[in-house]
C-alpha positions as CSV (number, residue, x, y, z in Angstrom):
1,M,-10.3,9.3,-24.5
2,H,-12.6,8.4,-27.4
3,N,-15.4,7.7,-25.0
4,I,-15.0,11.1,-23.5
5,I,-15.2,12.8,-26.9
6,Y,-18.2,10.7,-27.9
7,L,-20.1,11.5,-24.7
8,L,-19.2,15.2,-24.9
9,L,-20.4,15.4,-28.5
10,R,-23.6,13.4,-27.7
11,R,-24.6,15.6,-24.7
12,M,-23.6,18.8,-26.5
13,R,-25.3,18.0,-29.8
14,A,-28.4,20.1,-29.2
15,P,-26.6,23.2,-27.9
16,L,-24.1,23.0,-30.7
17,I,-26.9,22.8,-33.3
18,V,-28.6,25.8,-31.7
19,V,-25.3,27.8,-31.9
20,I,-24.7,26.8,-35.5
21,L,-28.2,27.6,-36.6
22,A,-28.1,31.0,-34.8
23,Y,-24.9,31.9,-36.6
24,A,-26.0,30.5,-39.9
25,I,-29.3,32.4,-39.9
26,S,-27.7,35.7,-38.7
27,I,-25.0,35.5,-41.4
28,L,-27.5,34.7,-44.1
29,G,-29.7,37.6,-43.1
30,L,-26.8,40.1,-43.3
31,V,-25.8,38.7,-46.7
32,L,-29.4,39.0,-48.1
33,I,-30.3,42.4,-46.6
34,P,-29.0,45.2,-48.9
35,G,-26.9,48.1,-47.6
36,V,-25.4,51.3,-48.9
37,D,-21.7,52.1,-49.5
38,D,-20.0,55.4,-48.8
39,Q,-21.1,56.8,-52.2
40,G,-24.8,55.9,-51.7
41,N,-24.7,52.9,-54.1
42,P,-26.5,49.7,-53.2
43,W,-24.1,47.2,-51.6
44,R,-24.4,43.6,-50.2
45,M,-22.1,42.2,-47.5
46,D,-20.3,39.0,-48.6
47,F,-20.2,35.8,-46.4
48,F,-16.7,36.5,-45.1
49,H,-17.6,40.0,-43.8
50,A,-20.9,38.7,-42.4
51,F,-19.2,35.9,-40.5
52,Y,-16.6,38.3,-39.2
53,F,-19.2,40.8,-38.0
54,I,-21.4,38.1,-36.4
55,S,-18.4,36.6,-34.7
56,F,-17.4,39.7,-32.8
57,T,-21.1,40.7,-32.2
58,G,-22.0,37.3,-30.8
59,S,-19.0,37.3,-28.5
60,T,-20.1,40.8,-27.3
61,I,-16.8,42.4,-28.3
62,G,-18.5,45.0,-30.6
63,F,-16.0,46.6,-33.0
64,G,-18.7,48.6,-34.9
65,E,-20.5,48.6,-38.3
66,I,-18.2,47.4,-41.1
67,P,-17.2,48.1,-43.8
68,Y,-19.9,50.9,-44.2
69,P,-22.5,52.2,-41.8
70,F,-25.6,50.0,-41.7
71,T,-29.1,50.8,-42.9
72,D,-32.0,50.6,-40.5
73,A,-32.9,47.2,-41.9
74,Q,-29.4,45.9,-41.3
75,R,-29.4,47.4,-37.8
76,L,-32.7,45.7,-37.0
77,W,-31.4,42.4,-38.2
78,T,-28.2,42.9,-36.2
79,T,-30.2,43.5,-33.1
80,I,-32.0,40.3,-33.6
81,A,-28.8,38.4,-34.4
82,M,-27.1,39.9,-31.3
83,Y,-29.6,38.5,-28.9
84,T,-30.0,35.2,-30.7
85,T,-26.3,34.4,-30.7
86,V,-25.7,35.5,-27.1
87,L,-28.6,33.4,-25.9
88,S,-27.4,30.4,-27.9
89,W,-24.0,30.8,-26.3
90,L,-25.5,31.0,-22.9
91,Y,-27.4,27.8,-23.6
92,A,-24.3,26.0,-24.8
93,I,-22.1,27.1,-22.0
94,G,-24.8,26.2,-19.4
95,S,-25.1,22.7,-21.0
96,L,-21.3,22.3,-20.9
97,F,-21.2,23.2,-17.2
98,A,-24.0,20.8,-16.5
99,L,-22.1,18.1,-18.3
100,I,-18.9,18.7,-16.4
101,Q,-20.8,18.4,-13.1
102,D,-22.5,15.2,-14.3
103,R,-21.3,12.2,-12.2
104,A,-21.1,9.8,-15.1
105,F,-19.0,12.2,-17.1
106,R,-16.7,12.9,-14.2
107,N,-16.3,9.2,-13.6
108,L,-15.4,8.7,-17.2
109,V,-12.8,11.5,-17.1
110,D,-11.4,10.1,-13.9
111,Y,-11.3,6.6,-15.5
112,S,-9.4,7.9,-18.5
113,G,-6.9,9.8,-16.3
114,F,-6.4,6.7,-14.2
115,T,-5.7,4.4,-17.2
116,R,-3.3,7.0,-18.6
117,S,-1.5,7.1,-15.3
118,V,-1.2,3.4,-15.2
119,R,0.1,3.2,-18.7
120,G,2.7,5.9,-17.7
121,I,4.2,3.7,-15.0
122,K,7.5,2.3,-16.4
123,E,8.7,0.6,-13.2
124,P,7.5,-2.4,-11.2
125,F,4.3,-1.8,-9.3
126,Y,1.8,-3.9,-7.3
127,L,-2.0,-3.9,-7.9
128,V,-3.7,-3.5,-4.5
129,C,-7.3,-4.4,-4.3
130,G,-9.1,-3.0,-1.2
131,L,-8.1,0.0,0.8
132,G,-9.0,-1.1,4.3
133,D,-6.6,-1.2,7.2
134,A,-4.4,-3.8,5.5
135,G,-4.5,-2.2,2.1
136,R,-3.6,1.3,3.4
137,L,-0.7,-0.1,5.4
138,V,0.6,-2.0,2.4
139,V,0.4,1.1,0.1
140,R,2.1,3.3,2.7
141,E,4.9,0.9,3.5
142,L,5.7,0.2,-0.1
143,A,5.6,3.9,-1.0
144,A,8.1,4.5,1.9
145,R,10.4,2.1,0.2
146,G,9.9,3.7,-3.3
147,I,7.7,0.8,-4.6
148,R,4.8,2.0,-6.7
149,S,1.2,0.7,-6.2
150,V,-2.1,1.0,-8.1
151,V,-5.3,0.8,-6.0
152,I,-8.8,-0.4,-6.8
153,E,-11.4,0.4,-4.1
154,Q,-15.2,0.7,-4.2
155,S,-15.4,3.4,-1.5
156,E,-14.8,6.9,-3.0
157,S,-14.1,8.4,0.4
158,K,-11.3,6.0,1.1
159,L,-9.7,6.8,-2.3
160,N,-10.0,10.5,-1.6
161,G,-8.3,10.0,1.8
162,L,-5.4,8.2,0.1
163,Q,-4.9,11.1,-2.3
164,L,-4.7,13.5,0.6
165,E,-1.9,11.6,2.2
166,D,1.7,12.9,1.8
167,L,3.2,9.8,0.1
168,P,6.6,10.0,-1.6
169,V,5.2,8.5,-4.8
170,Y,2.0,9.0,-6.7
171,I,-0.6,6.2,-6.3
172,P,-3.3,6.0,-9.0
173,G,-6.7,4.9,-7.6
174,L,-9.8,3.6,-9.3
175,C,-13.2,3.6,-7.7
176,A,-14.6,0.3,-9.0
177,D,-15.4,-3.3,-8.2
178,A,-12.0,-5.1,-8.0
179,S,-13.6,-8.5,-8.8
180,T,-14.3,-7.6,-12.4
181,A,-11.8,-8.5,-15.1
182,A,-12.3,-5.0,-16.8
183,S,-11.3,-3.2,-13.6
184,L,-8.2,-5.4,-13.1
185,T,-7.1,-5.0,-16.7
186,A,-7.6,-1.2,-16.6
187,A,-5.5,-1.1,-13.4
188,G,-2.6,-2.8,-15.2
189,L,-3.0,-6.5,-14.6
190,K,-1.5,-7.3,-18.0
191,S,1.1,-4.6,-17.9
192,P,4.7,-5.9,-18.2
193,Y,5.6,-3.8,-15.1
194,C,2.9,-5.3,-12.9
195,A,4.8,-7.3,-10.2
196,G,1.8,-8.8,-8.5
197,T,-1.7,-8.6,-7.3
198,I,-2.6,-8.1,-3.6
199,A,-6.2,-8.9,-2.7
200,V,-7.1,-7.5,0.7
201,T,-10.7,-6.6,0.5
202,N,-13.1,-7.5,3.4
203,S,-14.7,-10.3,1.5
204,D,-13.2,-13.7,1.0
205,H,-15.4,-14.3,-2.1
206,I,-14.1,-11.1,-3.8
207,N,-10.5,-12.0,-2.9
208,L,-11.0,-15.4,-4.4
209,T,-12.5,-13.9,-7.6
210,I,-9.5,-11.6,-7.8
211,A,-7.1,-14.5,-7.4
212,I,-8.8,-16.6,-10.1
213,T,-9.0,-13.7,-12.5
214,S,-5.3,-12.7,-12.0
215,K,-4.1,-16.3,-12.5
216,L,-6.2,-16.9,-15.6
217,L,-5.3,-13.6,-17.3
218,S,-1.7,-13.5,-16.1
219,P,-0.6,-17.0,-15.0
220,K,3.0,-16.0,-14.1
221,L,1.9,-13.0,-12.0
222,R,2.5,-13.2,-8.2
223,V,-0.8,-13.2,-6.3
224,I,-1.1,-12.5,-2.5
225,C,-4.5,-12.9,-0.9
226,R,-6.2,-12.4,2.5
227,A,-8.5,-15.1,3.7
228,E,-10.4,-15.3,6.9
229,T,-11.8,-18.8,6.5
230,H,-10.1,-22.1,5.9
231,D,-12.5,-23.0,3.0
232,A,-11.5,-19.8,1.2
233,Q,-7.8,-20.6,1.8
234,A,-8.3,-24.0,0.2
235,N,-10.1,-22.6,-2.8
236,M,-7.4,-19.9,-3.3
237,A,-4.7,-22.6,-3.0
238,S,-6.4,-24.7,-5.6
239,F,-6.0,-21.9,-8.2
240,G,-2.3,-21.5,-7.5
241,T,-2.4,-18.4,-5.3
242,D,1.2,-17.8,-4.3
243,S,0.6,-16.6,-0.7
244,I,-2.5,-16.8,1.4
245,I,-2.6,-14.9,4.7
246,N,-5.1,-15.7,7.5
247,P,-4.7,-12.9,10.1
248,Y,-6.5,-15.0,12.8
249,D,-4.2,-18.0,12.3
250,S,-1.2,-15.7,12.1
251,F,-2.0,-14.1,15.5
252,A,-2.9,-17.4,17.1
253,E,0.5,-18.8,16.1
254,R,2.4,-15.9,17.5
255,F,0.3,-15.7,20.7
256,A,1.1,-19.3,21.3
257,M,4.8,-18.5,20.7
258,M,4.6,-16.1,23.6
259,F,4.1,-19.1,25.9
260,Q,6.7,-21.2,24.2
261,S,9.6,-18.7,24.0
262,S,9.3,-15.0,24.8
263,S,12.7,-14.5,23.1
264,M,11.5,-16.1,19.9
265,Y,8.4,-13.9,20.0
266,L,10.5,-10.8,20.4
267,V,12.5,-11.8,17.3
268,Y,9.3,-12.2,15.3
269,E,7.9,-8.9,16.6
270,W,11.0,-6.8,15.9
271,L,11.7,-8.1,12.5
272,T,8.1,-7.8,11.2
273,S,7.3,-4.5,12.8
274,I,6.3,-1.4,10.8
275,R,9.1,0.9,9.9
276,E,9.5,3.8,12.3
277,A,6.9,2.3,14.7
278,P,7.9,2.8,18.4
279,L,8.9,-0.3,20.3
280,R,6.3,-1.4,22.9
281,E,7.0,-2.8,26.3
282,F,6.9,-6.6,26.3
283,A,5.2,-8.6,29.0
284,A,5.0,-12.4,28.9
285,P,1.5,-13.7,29.4
286,P,1.0,-16.0,32.4
287,K,0.1,-19.6,32.2
288,G,-3.1,-20.7,33.8
289,K,-6.8,-20.4,33.1
290,W,-7.8,-18.0,30.3
291,I,-11.3,-16.6,29.4
292,L,-12.0,-16.3,25.7
293,C,-15.0,-14.1,24.7
294,G,-16.2,-14.8,21.2
295,F,-15.9,-18.2,19.4
296,G,-15.9,-17.0,15.8
297,R,-13.1,-17.4,13.4
298,F,-10.7,-15.5,15.6
299,G,-11.7,-17.3,18.8
300,K,-11.5,-20.7,17.1
301,A,-7.9,-20.0,15.9
302,V,-6.8,-18.8,19.3
303,Q,-8.4,-21.6,21.3
304,K,-6.8,-24.2,19.0
305,S,-3.3,-22.7,19.4
306,L,-3.6,-22.4,23.2
307,S,-4.8,-26.0,23.5
308,F,-1.6,-27.2,21.8
309,E,0.3,-25.3,24.5
310,G,-1.7,-26.9,27.3
311,I,-3.5,-23.6,28.2
312,R,-7.0,-24.1,29.5
313,T,-9.6,-21.7,28.1
314,V,-13.2,-21.0,29.2
315,I,-15.3,-19.8,26.3
316,I,-18.0,-17.2,26.4
317,E,-20.2,-17.1,23.3
318,S,-23.6,-15.4,22.6
319,D,-24.6,-17.5,19.6
320,F,-24.1,-21.2,20.1
321,A,-26.0,-22.2,17.0
322,R,-23.8,-20.2,14.6
323,T,-20.4,-20.8,16.1
324,R,-20.9,-24.3,17.4
325,A,-19.1,-23.5,20.7
326,P,-17.8,-26.6,22.5
327,E,-19.5,-28.3,25.4
328,G,-18.9,-26.4,28.7
329,S,-19.0,-22.9,27.0
330,I,-20.9,-20.2,28.8
331,E,-23.7,-18.3,26.9
332,G,-23.3,-14.5,27.0
333,R,-21.3,-11.7,25.5
334,G,-18.8,-11.2,28.3
335,T,-19.7,-7.6,28.9
336,E,-21.9,-8.6,31.9
337,A,-20.3,-9.2,35.3
338,I,-22.5,-12.2,36.0
339,T,-21.2,-14.0,32.9
340,L,-17.6,-13.4,33.8
341,Y,-18.3,-14.6,37.4
342,E,-19.8,-17.7,35.9
343,A,-16.5,-18.2,33.9
344,D,-14.6,-18.0,37.3
345,I,-12.8,-14.8,36.5
346,D,-11.4,-14.6,40.1
347,N,-9.2,-17.5,39.3
348,A,-8.4,-16.6,35.7
349,V,-5.0,-15.2,34.7
350,G,-6.0,-13.6,31.4
351,I,-8.9,-12.6,29.2
352,I,-9.2,-12.4,25.4
353,A,-11.9,-10.1,24.0
354,G,-12.2,-11.5,20.5
355,T,-15.6,-10.5,19.1
356,D,-16.1,-8.6,15.8
357,D,-17.4,-5.5,17.7
358,D,-14.8,-3.0,19.0
359,A,-17.2,-1.5,21.6
360,N,-18.0,-4.9,23.0
361,N,-14.4,-5.8,23.2
362,L,-13.5,-2.7,25.2
363,S,-16.5,-3.2,27.4
364,I,-15.4,-6.8,28.1
365,I,-11.9,-5.6,29.1
366,I,-13.1,-2.8,31.3
367,T,-15.7,-5.0,33.1
368,A,-13.1,-7.8,33.6
369,L,-10.5,-5.5,35.1
370,D,-13.1,-4.1,37.5
371,L,-13.6,-7.7,38.8
372,N,-9.9,-8.8,38.6
373,R,-7.1,-6.2,38.3
374,D,-4.4,-8.8,37.8
375,L,-5.7,-10.1,34.5
376,F,-3.5,-10.1,31.4
377,T,-5.7,-8.5,28.8
378,V,-5.9,-9.2,25.1
379,A,-8.4,-7.3,22.8
380,R,-9.2,-7.6,19.1
381,Q,-9.4,-4.2,17.4
382,N,-11.3,-4.4,14.1
383,R,-11.0,-0.8,13.0
384,S,-7.8,1.3,13.0
385,R,-9.9,4.5,13.5
386,N,-10.4,3.3,17.1
387,D,-6.7,3.5,17.9
388,A,-7.2,6.4,20.4
389,I,-9.7,4.6,22.6
390,F,-7.8,1.3,22.6
391,N,-4.6,3.0,23.6
392,A,-6.4,4.8,26.4
393,A,-7.7,1.5,27.7
394,N,-4.1,0.3,28.6
395,I,-4.6,-3.2,27.2
396,D,-1.6,-5.5,27.4
397,L,-1.9,-6.8,23.8
398,V,-4.1,-5.3,21.1
399,V,-4.7,-7.5,18.0
400,E,-5.3,-5.7,14.7
401,P,-6.1,-8.2,11.9
402,G,-5.6,-5.6,9.2
403,T,-2.2,-4.6,10.6
404,I,-1.1,-8.3,10.9
405,T,-2.1,-8.9,7.3
406,G,-0.4,-5.8,6.0
407,R,2.8,-6.4,7.9
408,R,3.1,-9.9,6.5
409,I,2.5,-8.8,2.9
410,V,5.0,-6.0,3.1
411,N,7.6,-8.4,4.6
412,Q,7.0,-11.0,1.8
413,I,7.5,-8.3,-0.9
414,T,10.4,-6.3,0.5
415,T,12.4,-9.0,2.4
416,P,11.3,-12.5,1.1
417,L,14.2,-14.1,2.9
418,L,12.6,-13.1,6.2
419,T,10.0,-15.9,5.8
420,D,12.8,-18.5,5.4
421,F,14.6,-17.1,8.4
422,L,11.6,-17.1,10.7
423,R,10.7,-20.7,9.6
424,L,14.3,-21.9,10.4
425,A,14.4,-19.8,13.6
426,R,11.4,-21.6,15.0
427,Q,13.3,-24.8,14.9
428,Q,15.9,-23.5,17.3
429,N,15.9,-23.7,21.1
430,D,15.5,-21.0,23.7
431,E,19.2,-20.6,24.2
432,W,19.8,-19.8,20.6
433,A,16.9,-17.3,20.6
434,N,18.3,-15.6,23.8
435,V,21.7,-15.1,22.2
436,L,20.1,-13.6,19.1
437,V,17.9,-11.3,21.1
438,S,20.9,-10.1,23.1
439,R,22.8,-9.3,19.8
440,V,19.8,-7.5,18.4
441,V,19.2,-5.5,21.6
442,G,22.8,-4.2,21.3
443,I,21.9,-2.4,18.1
444,L,18.4,-1.2,18.9
445,T,17.3,2.3,19.7
446,D,13.7,3.2,20.4
447,R,12.6,1.9,17.0
448,P,12.4,-1.7,15.6
449,P,15.4,-2.7,13.4
450,D,15.3,-2.3,9.7
451,S,15.8,-5.5,7.6
452,W,17.2,-5.8,4.1
453,I,18.5,-8.3,1.6
454,L,21.9,-8.1,-0.1
455,V,22.6,-10.3,-3.1
456,V,26.2,-10.8,-4.1
457,G,26.1,-10.1,-7.8
458,H,27.2,-7.7,-10.5
459,R,24.0,-5.6,-10.1
460,Q,23.8,-5.1,-6.3
461,T,27.5,-5.6,-5.2
462,P,29.8,-4.8,-8.2
463,A,32.7,-4.0,-5.9
464,I,32.5,-7.4,-4.2
465,I,32.4,-9.2,-7.5
466,E,35.3,-7.2,-8.8
467,A,37.3,-8.1,-5.7
468,L,36.5,-11.8,-6.0
469,N,37.4,-11.8,-9.6
470,K,40.8,-10.4,-8.7
471,G,41.3,-13.2,-6.2
472,C,40.7,-11.0,-3.1
473,P,38.5,-12.9,-0.6
474,I,35.8,-10.8,1.1
475,S,34.5,-11.9,4.4
476,L,31.1,-11.1,6.1
477,G,33.0,-9.2,8.7
478,M,34.5,-6.9,6.1
479,L,31.1,-6.2,4.7
480,C,29.8,-5.3,8.2
481,T,32.7,-2.9,8.8
482,D,31.9,0.8,8.9
483,P,33.6,2.3,5.8
484,R,34.0,5.7,7.7
485,D,35.8,4.2,10.6
486,L,37.5,0.8,10.3
487,S,37.6,0.4,14.1
488,E,33.8,0.3,14.2
489,C,31.3,-2.2,13.0
490,L,28.0,-1.2,11.4
491,P,25.0,-1.6,13.8
492,C,23.6,-4.6,12.1
493,V,23.3,-8.4,12.6
494,P,23.5,-11.0,9.7
495,L,20.5,-13.3,10.1
496,L,20.6,-15.6,7.2
497,L,23.0,-16.7,4.4
498,K,21.3,-18.5,1.5
499,R,23.8,-20.2,-0.8
500,Q,22.4,-22.4,-3.5
501,Y,20.5,-25.1,-1.6
502,D,22.0,-24.4,1.8
503,D,20.8,-22.0,4.5
504,Y,23.1,-20.7,7.3
505,L,21.4,-19.1,10.3
506,V,23.2,-16.1,11.8
507,P,26.5,-16.6,9.9
508,T,29.8,-15.6,11.6
509,N,32.0,-12.7,10.5
510,D,34.7,-15.1,9.2
511,T,32.3,-16.5,6.6
512,F,33.7,-15.7,3.1
513,L,31.2,-14.5,0.4
514,E,30.6,-16.2,-2.9
515,P,28.9,-15.0,-6.0
516,G,25.1,-15.7,-5.8
517,D,25.0,-15.5,-2.0
518,Q,21.8,-14.0,-0.6
519,L,22.2,-12.3,2.8
520,L,19.5,-11.1,5.2
521,F,20.4,-8.4,7.7
522,C,18.7,-6.5,10.4
523,G,20.1,-3.3,11.8
524,R,19.8,0.3,12.8
525,K,18.5,2.9,10.4
526,G,21.4,4.0,8.1
527,A,23.4,0.8,8.4
528,E,22.0,-0.5,5.1
529,T,23.2,2.7,3.3
530,H,26.8,2.4,4.4
531,M,26.9,-1.3,3.7
532,R,25.7,-0.8,0.2
533,W,28.3,1.9,-0.2
534,S,31.0,-0.6,0.6
535,A,29.5,-3.3,-1.7
536,N,29.2,-0.9,-4.6
537,D,32.3,1.3,-4.4
538,F,35.6,-0.6,-5.0
539,N,37.7,2.1,-3.3
540,A,35.6,2.0,-0.2
541,L,35.8,-1.8,-0.1
542,N,39.5,-1.7,-0.8
543,F,40.0,0.8,2.1
544,I,38.2,-1.8,4.4
545,C,40.4,-4.7,3.1
546,T,43.8,-2.9,3.1
547,G,43.4,0.1,5.3
548,F,44.8,2.2,2.4
549,D,42.5,4.9,1.0
550,S,43.5,4.9,-2.7
551,P,42.7,8.1,-4.7
552,S,39.6,7.8,-6.8
553,G,39.7,10.8,-9.1
554,F,41.9,11.1,-12.3
555,L,43.8,14.2,-10.9
556,W,44.4,12.6,-7.6
557,R,45.7,9.4,-9.2
558,R,48.1,11.3,-11.4
559,L,49.4,13.3,-8.4
560,S,49.8,10.1,-6.4
561,R,51.8,8.5,-9.2
562,Q,54.0,11.6,-9.5
563,G,54.6,11.6,-5.7
564,A,55.5,8.0,-5.8
565,N,58.0,8.5,-8.7
566,E,59.7,11.4,-6.9
């Protein structure tokens, strides 16, 4: 705020001096020029009356000649003072408008307003650096869950677009370089309410710099970074970055899972989907020969994962020197029919368009389908603004690196137990996955299931703790009972029970709860609300345990006791 005042005074110095001089000279002239009172005696105006007269004259209000009619000399001087003060005001007001429209001044005002907004946040928030596809998804999903964010983005248009979105919470945004310590500090890096830093810019170097700065200035702060190269991942890990997400490796791992176990892939897809996103039809990719167009970072990750599954890939690459494509690769972009024929597209079962150009990827898919209508198609979409054309292309599987990154970050923040569950689930066999899928299908609608965590403790589940302290055992089945109808179960599935050093996958309903237990659930929208009602309200929990709805209010308790005594 001091900088704004300093800049305002510095830029308005000359106009203010002009206004002050105009008033001072006009007032002095009225004091020195003699007048005549109502009896014809010589009279001189004092400084107070002169200042009062020039004030309403300069503001063009015009109350008249005071306290006596002026002489011709006074009227001549008043005419000069009138034009002088009005012109000085016009000069000052014009300079003020020019200052307000000045970009540097506006940036300073915005910066001061941003820092005040950040200081005013008195609840946990995340510092999001970068407002690309991943950053926007993270901000939206966290806001939908009532979690605050502060954004740093170099593109002013992206920040303006964020402010126009109808988010349930206000998101302060700063247009600045997120890699500088000053920007991170202004955005609340050292605030006691800052829960973590999320670096999702489109540059690995900037993300690395953000990670280093965050860890040096706030060593205990949680840092989540996006990295597109393994070298950047190693550098980030060496500085203690808590979580590093490579969208290409993440997709390659899940794509390979589709060949291993379609049921396990469905579990991953459902539990990590965006809230309220419609469920998509699932089709398992066929095994056989695949054509991979583009051998950059994305292509390398996919080819490596497919090779572990025994899937043969034919690579098409236009720049052998840069990507170091393996021997046997075909030179070309994949948009030409002759190149696809050279890759033996007639005998291929699928094609992956994985270049960094959306137009080329669409062209590859369309050209390939013209040559072989039975292909399973996979396309990389680099920009979310191209959703409409990718949807119109009827591609079997669309890969959005930004969405993959954003989904993983949101899951790590909102449901950290989900990472442990997915890690343990991958160690199970297909039969186990099929049983889990059948249970989840039983509670699904047309939307993916919500997932939530419940910790048995005084803060989140006071009713359960009170019951346990009274010696009343509470089972998982009781917690999953609908408090509105004891004959119904809530539409949810317990996925993981974490108890001290032990993890229990898909615990049964007869499992008894203990203080400190951490439970991961997935279920239909609304199930979490009713479950937390039972866990927080002792009367609701008692109704589930005993079937007796005890009165909760003071009046009802008295009436119940009186009725019992009678």
